[in-house]
Jmol script that loads the backbone (N, CA, C; Angstrom):
load data "model"
ATOM      1  N   MET A   1      70.180  78.530 154.636  1.00  0.00           N
ATOM      2  CA  MET A   1      69.995  78.287 153.213  1.00  0.00           C
ATOM      3  C   MET A   1      70.526  79.486 152.447  1.00  0.00           C
ATOM      4  N   ARG A   2      71.295  79.227 151.410  1.00  0.00           N
ATOM      5  CA  ARG A   2      71.847  80.304 150.597  1.00  0.00           C
ATOM      6  C   ARG A   2      70.986  80.544 149.363  1.00  0.00           C
ATOM      7  N   ASN A   3      71.143  81.697 148.761  1.00  0.00           N
ATOM      8  CA  ASN A   3      70.384  82.051 147.563  1.00  0.00           C
ATOM      9  C   ASN A   3      70.851  81.234 146.373  1.00  0.00           C
ATOM     10  N   PRO A   4      69.956  80.976 145.411  1.00  0.00           N
ATOM     11  CA  PRO A   4      70.358  80.228 144.217  1.00  0.00           C
ATOM     12  C   PRO A   4      71.318  81.038 143.350  1.00  0.00           C
ATOM     13  N   LYS A   5      72.193  80.336 142.661  1.00  0.00           N
ATOM     14  CA  LYS A   5      73.151  80.978 141.754  1.00  0.00           C
ATOM     15  C   LYS A   5      72.449  81.449 140.480  1.00  0.00           C
ATOM     16  N   PHE A   6      71.434  80.708 140.036  1.00  0.00           N
ATOM     17  CA  PHE A   6      70.691  81.019 138.814  1.00  0.00           C
ATOM     18  C   PHE A   6      69.221  81.228 139.162  1.00  0.00           C
ATOM     19  N   ASN A   7      68.554  82.056 138.380  1.00  0.00           N
ATOM     20  CA  ASN A   7      67.138  82.356 138.597  1.00  0.00           C
ATOM     21  C   ASN A   7      66.284  81.770 137.491  1.00  0.00           C
ATOM     22  N   ILE A   8      65.009  81.579 137.772  1.00  0.00           N
ATOM     23  CA  ILE A   8      64.077  81.086 136.764  1.00  0.00           C
ATOM     24  C   ILE A   8      64.054  82.059 135.590  1.00  0.00           C
ATOM     25  N   GLY A   9      64.159  81.507 134.383  1.00  0.00           N
ATOM     26  CA  GLY A   9      64.168  82.321 133.167  1.00  0.00           C
ATOM     27  C   GLY A   9      65.561  82.735 132.726  1.00  0.00           C
ATOM     28  N   GLU A  10      66.572  82.509 133.573  1.00  0.00           N
ATOM     29  CA  GLU A  10      67.945  82.900 133.228  1.00  0.00           C
ATOM     30  C   GLU A  10      68.523  81.956 132.180  1.00  0.00           C
ATOM     31  N   LYS A  11      69.298  82.510 131.268  1.00  0.00           N
ATOM     32  CA  LYS A  11      69.960  81.722 130.233  1.00  0.00           C
ATOM     33  C   LYS A  11      71.263  81.151 130.796  1.00  0.00           C
ATOM     34  N   VAL A  12      71.462  79.836 130.589  1.00  0.00           N
ATOM     35  CA  VAL A  12      72.643  79.146 131.112  1.00  0.00           C
ATOM     36  C   VAL A  12      73.192  78.191 130.060  1.00  0.00           C
ATOM     37  N   TYR A  13      74.385  77.694 130.312  1.00  0.00           N
ATOM     38  CA  TYR A  13      75.039  76.697 129.465  1.00  0.00           C
ATOM     39  C   TYR A  13      75.484  75.540 130.335  1.00  0.00           C
ATOM     40  N   HIS A  14      75.494  74.349 129.763  1.00  0.00           N
ATOM     41  CA  HIS A  14      76.090  73.210 130.463  1.00  0.00           C
ATOM     42  C   HIS A  14      77.598  73.386 130.370  1.00  0.00           C
ATOM     43  N   ILE A  15      78.351  72.831 131.308  1.00  0.00           N
ATOM     44  CA  ILE A  15      79.800  73.046 131.335  1.00  0.00           C
ATOM     45  C   ILE A  15      80.544  72.274 130.256  1.00  0.00           C
ATOM     46  N   THR A  16      79.862  71.402 129.515  1.00  0.00           N
ATOM     47  CA  THR A  16      80.524  70.693 128.427  1.00  0.00           C
ATOM     48  C   THR A  16      80.833  71.667 127.286  1.00  0.00           C
ATOM     49  N   PRO A  17      81.913  71.420 126.552  1.00  0.00           N
ATOM     50  CA  PRO A  17      82.282  72.336 125.457  1.00  0.00           C
ATOM     51  C   PRO A  17      81.166  72.468 124.411  1.00  0.00           C
ATOM     52  N   ASP A  18      80.989  73.675 123.943  1.00  0.00           N
ATOM     53  CA  ASP A  18      80.026  74.002 122.888  1.00  0.00           C
ATOM     54  C   ASP A  18      78.585  73.628 123.211  1.00  0.00           C
ATOM     55  N   SER A  19      78.187  73.762 124.455  1.00  0.00           N
ATOM     56  CA  SER A  19      76.817  73.495 124.864  1.00  0.00           C
ATOM     57  C   SER A  19      75.872  74.510 124.241  1.00  0.00           C
ATOM     58  N   ASP A  20      74.676  74.068 123.929  1.00  0.00           N
ATOM     59  CA  ASP A  20      73.630  74.992 123.499  1.00  0.00           C
ATOM     60  C   ASP A  20      73.215  75.848 124.686  1.00  0.00           C
ATOM     61  N   GLN A  21      72.597  76.973 124.400  1.00  0.00           N
ATOM     62  CA  GLN A  21      72.080  77.819 125.464  1.00  0.00           C
ATOM     63  C   GLN A  21      70.780  77.215 125.991  1.00  0.00           C
ATOM     64  N   GLY A  22      70.643  77.199 127.295  1.00  0.00           N
ATOM     65  CA  GLY A  22      69.444  76.673 127.921  1.00  0.00           C
ATOM     66  C   GLY A  22      68.758  77.737 128.758  1.00  0.00           C
ATOM     67  N   VAL A  23      67.591  77.395 129.276  1.00  0.00           N
ATOM     68  CA  VAL A  23      66.822  78.301 130.117  1.00  0.00           C
ATOM     69  C   VAL A  23      66.410  77.552 131.382  1.00  0.00           C
ATOM     70  N   VAL A  24      66.613  78.200 132.524  1.00  0.00           N
ATOM     71  CA  VAL A  24      66.220  77.615 133.803  1.00  0.00           C
ATOM     72  C   VAL A  24      64.699  77.705 133.928  1.00  0.00           C
ATOM     73  N   LEU A  25      64.051  76.549 134.113  1.00  0.00           N
ATOM     74  CA  LEU A  25      62.601  76.500 134.262  1.00  0.00           C
ATOM     75  C   LEU A  25      62.167  76.483 135.717  1.00  0.00           C
ATOM     76  N   ASP A  26      62.996  75.889 136.573  1.00  0.00           N
ATOM     77  CA  ASP A  26      62.666  75.786 137.989  1.00  0.00           C
ATOM     78  C   ASP A  26      63.947  75.481 138.758  1.00  0.00           C
ATOM     79  N   CYS A  27      63.920  75.723 140.054  1.00  0.00           N
ATOM     80  CA  CYS A  27      65.070  75.386 140.894  1.00  0.00           C
ATOM     81  C   CYS A  27      64.569  74.816 142.216  1.00  0.00           C
ATOM     82  N   ARG A  28      65.393  73.932 142.790  1.00  0.00           N
ATOM     83  CA  ARG A  28      65.023  73.251 144.031  1.00  0.00           C
ATOM     84  C   ARG A  28      66.206  73.228 144.973  1.00  0.00           C
ATOM     85  N   TYR A  29      65.920  73.416 146.246  1.00  0.00           N
ATOM     86  CA  TYR A  29      66.969  73.363 147.254  1.00  0.00           C
ATOM     87  C   TYR A  29      66.826  72.079 148.063  1.00  0.00           C
ATOM     88  N   SER A  30      67.918  71.358 148.240  1.00  0.00           N
ATOM     89  CA  SER A  30      67.932  70.148 149.047  1.00  0.00           C
ATOM     90  C   SER A  30      68.539  70.464 150.404  1.00  0.00           C
ATOM     91  N   MET A  31      67.759  70.357 151.438  1.00  0.00           N
ATOM     92  CA  MET A  31      68.268  70.579 152.799  1.00  0.00           C
ATOM     93  C   MET A  31      69.310  69.514 153.147  1.00  0.00           C
ATOM     94  N   ARG A  32      69.084  68.297 152.715  1.00  0.00           N
ATOM     95  CA  ARG A  32      70.001  67.192 153.004  1.00  0.00           C
ATOM     96  C   ARG A  32      71.371  67.425 152.393  1.00  0.00           C
ATOM     97  N   GLU A  33      71.400  67.817 151.124  1.00  0.00           N
ATOM     98  CA  GLU A  33      72.665  68.033 150.421  1.00  0.00           C
ATOM     99  C   GLU A  33      73.202  69.440 150.618  1.00  0.00           C
ATOM    100  N   GLY A  34      72.344  70.366 151.007  1.00  0.00           N
ATOM    101  CA  GLY A  34      72.761  71.753 151.173  1.00  0.00           C
ATOM    102  C   GLY A  34      73.118  72.418 149.864  1.00  0.00           C
ATOM    103  N   SER A  35      72.389  72.049 148.800  1.00  0.00           N
ATOM    104  CA  SER A  35      72.719  72.610 147.486  1.00  0.00           C
ATOM    105  C   SER A  35      71.464  72.772 146.627  1.00  0.00           C
ATOM    106  N   TRP A  36      71.609  73.587 145.593  1.00  0.00           N
ATOM    107  CA  TRP A  36      70.548  73.849 144.635  1.00  0.00           C
ATOM    108  C   TRP A  36      70.696  72.930 143.434  1.00  0.00           C
ATOM    109  N   SER A  37      69.577  72.561 142.837  1.00  0.00           N
ATOM    110  CA  SER A  37      69.550  71.893 141.540  1.00  0.00           C
ATOM    111  C   SER A  37      68.545  72.651 140.670  1.00  0.00           C
ATOM    112  N   TYR A  38      68.703  72.501 139.361  1.00  0.00           N
ATOM    113  CA  TYR A  38      67.931  73.321 138.421  1.00  0.00           C
ATOM    114  C   TYR A  38      67.338  72.457 137.322  1.00  0.00           C
ATOM    115  N   ILE A  39      66.105  72.744 136.969  1.00  0.00           N
ATOM    116  CA  ILE A  39      65.483  72.104 135.820  1.00  0.00           C
ATOM    117  C   ILE A  39      65.708  73.048 134.640  1.00  0.00           C
ATOM    118  N   VAL A  40      66.405  72.529 133.623  1.00  0.00           N
ATOM    119  CA  VAL A  40      66.826  73.350 132.483  1.00  0.00           C
ATOM    120  C   VAL A  40      66.428  72.661 131.187  1.00  0.00           C
ATOM    121  N   THR A  41      65.989  73.449 130.219  1.00  0.00           N
ATOM    122  CA  THR A  41      65.749  72.935 128.884  1.00  0.00           C
ATOM    123  C   THR A  41      66.756  73.580 127.933  1.00  0.00           C
ATOM    124  N   PHE A  42      67.290  72.776 127.026  1.00  0.00           N
ATOM    125  CA  PHE A  42      68.256  73.249 126.032  1.00  0.00           C
ATOM    126  C   PHE A  42      67.647  73.120 124.642  1.00  0.00           C
ATOM    127  N   GLY A  43      66.686  73.961 124.334  1.00  0.00           N
ATOM    128  CA  GLY A  43      66.047  73.963 123.026  1.00  0.00           C
ATOM    129  C   GLY A  43      64.573  73.603 123.149  1.00  0.00           C
ATOM    130  N   ALA A  44      63.783  74.113 122.224  1.00  0.00           N
ATOM    131  CA  ALA A  44      62.329  73.954 122.279  1.00  0.00           C
ATOM    132  C   ALA A  44      61.885  72.499 122.151  1.00  0.00           C
ATOM    133  N   GLU A  45      62.631  71.696 121.416  1.00  0.00           N
ATOM    134  CA  GLU A  45      62.208  70.320 121.171  1.00  0.00           C
ATOM    135  C   GLU A  45      62.866  69.316 122.115  1.00  0.00           C
ATOM    136  N   LYS A  46      63.680  69.795 123.049  1.00  0.00           N
ATOM    137  CA  LYS A  46      64.353  68.890 123.983  1.00  0.00           C
ATOM    138  C   LYS A  46      63.632  68.919 125.319  1.00  0.00           C
ATOM    139  N   GLU A  47      63.703  67.794 126.028  1.00  0.00           N
ATOM    140  CA  GLU A  47      63.049  67.737 127.326  1.00  0.00           C
ATOM    141  C   GLU A  47      63.843  68.497 128.380  1.00  0.00           C
ATOM    142  N   ALA A  48      63.193  68.854 129.443  1.00  0.00           N
ATOM    143  CA  ALA A  48      63.844  69.541 130.554  1.00  0.00           C
ATOM    144  C   ALA A  48      64.457  68.492 131.477  1.00  0.00           C
ATOM    145  N   LEU A  49      65.691  68.737 131.915  1.00  0.00           N
ATOM    146  CA  LEU A  49      66.410  67.808 132.784  1.00  0.00           C
ATOM    147  C   LEU A  49      66.913  68.517 134.025  1.00  0.00           C
ATOM    148  N   LEU A  50      67.215  67.745 135.046  1.00  0.00           N
ATOM    149  CA  LEU A  50      67.697  68.266 136.314  1.00  0.00           C
ATOM    150  C   LEU A  50      69.224  68.315 136.317  1.00  0.00           C
ATOM    151  N   TYR A  51      69.786  69.468 136.706  1.00  0.00           N
ATOM    152  CA  TYR A  51      71.236  69.653 136.755  1.00  0.00           C
ATOM    153  C   TYR A  51      71.631  70.222 138.105  1.00  0.00           C
ATOM    154  N   TYR A  52      72.790  69.824 138.598  1.00  0.00           N
ATOM    155  CA  TYR A  52      73.339  70.419 139.812  1.00  0.00           C
ATOM    156  C   TYR A  52      73.976  71.759 139.458  1.00  0.00           C
ATOM    157  N   GLU A  53      74.090  72.628 140.443  1.00  0.00           N
ATOM    158  CA  GLU A  53      74.597  73.976 140.235  1.00  0.00           C
ATOM    159  C   GLU A  53      75.990  73.993 139.587  1.00  0.00           C
ATOM    160  N   ASP A  54      76.861  73.052 139.968  1.00  0.00           N
ATOM    161  CA  ASP A  54      78.225  73.041 139.421  1.00  0.00           C
ATOM    162  C   ASP A  54      78.290  72.530 137.981  1.00  0.00           C
ATOM    163  N   GLU A  55      77.172  72.088 137.421  1.00  0.00           N
ATOM    164  CA  GLU A  55      77.127  71.641 136.032  1.00  0.00           C
ATOM    165  C   GLU A  55      76.730  72.758 135.072  1.00  0.00           C
ATOM    166  N   LEU A  56      76.373  73.930 135.617  1.00  0.00           N
ATOM    167  CA  LEU A  56      75.873  75.032 134.795  1.00  0.00           C
ATOM    168  C   LEU A  56      76.751  76.251 134.895  1.00  0.00           C
ATOM    169  N   SER A  57      76.708  77.076 133.857  1.00  0.00           N
ATOM    170  CA  SER A  57      77.494  78.299 133.797  1.00  0.00           C
ATOM    171  C   SER A  57      76.706  79.358 133.028  1.00  0.00           C
ATOM    172  N   THR A  58      77.020  80.628 133.284  1.00  0.00           N
ATOM    173  CA  THR A  58      76.366  81.707 132.535  1.00  0.00           C
ATOM    174  C   THR A  58      77.099  82.005 131.229  1.00  0.00           C
ATOM    175  N   SER A  59      78.261  81.396 131.038  1.00  0.00           N
ATOM    176  CA  SER A  59      79.015  81.604 129.804  1.00  0.00           C
ATOM    177  C   SER A  59      79.337  80.273 129.134  1.00  0.00           C
ATOM    178  N   LYS A  60      79.476  80.313 127.838  1.00  0.00           N
ATOM    179  CA  LYS A  60      79.736  79.123 127.047  1.00  0.00           C
ATOM    180  C   LYS A  60      81.172  78.650 127.211  1.00  0.00           C
ATOM    181  N   THR A  61      81.363  77.347 127.357  1.00  0.00           N
ATOM    182  CA  THR A  61      82.695  76.747 127.474  1.00  0.00           C
ATOM    183  C   THR A  61      83.150  76.299 126.093  1.00  0.00           C
ATOM    184  N   PHE A  62      84.357  76.698 125.726  1.00  0.00           N
ATOM    185  CA  PHE A  62      84.903  76.319 124.412  1.00  0.00           C
ATOM    186  C   PHE A  62      86.023  75.331 124.582  1.00  0.00           C
TER     187      PHE A  62
END
end "model"
wireframe off; spacefill off
backbone 0.3
color backbone group
């Protein structure tokens, strides 16, 4: 098992252009898929959703 790319509390962006900044709330490792997924919220009034590691970035996409 490899270490997660993002940590709980880390600020991230979705890879779509002009994404709002989000915060990682939790992360999960799937032994079957061999990959990490992350529960992220993008704003105080938005719900938290599950994202795969390749859908997130530490920098904003323009």
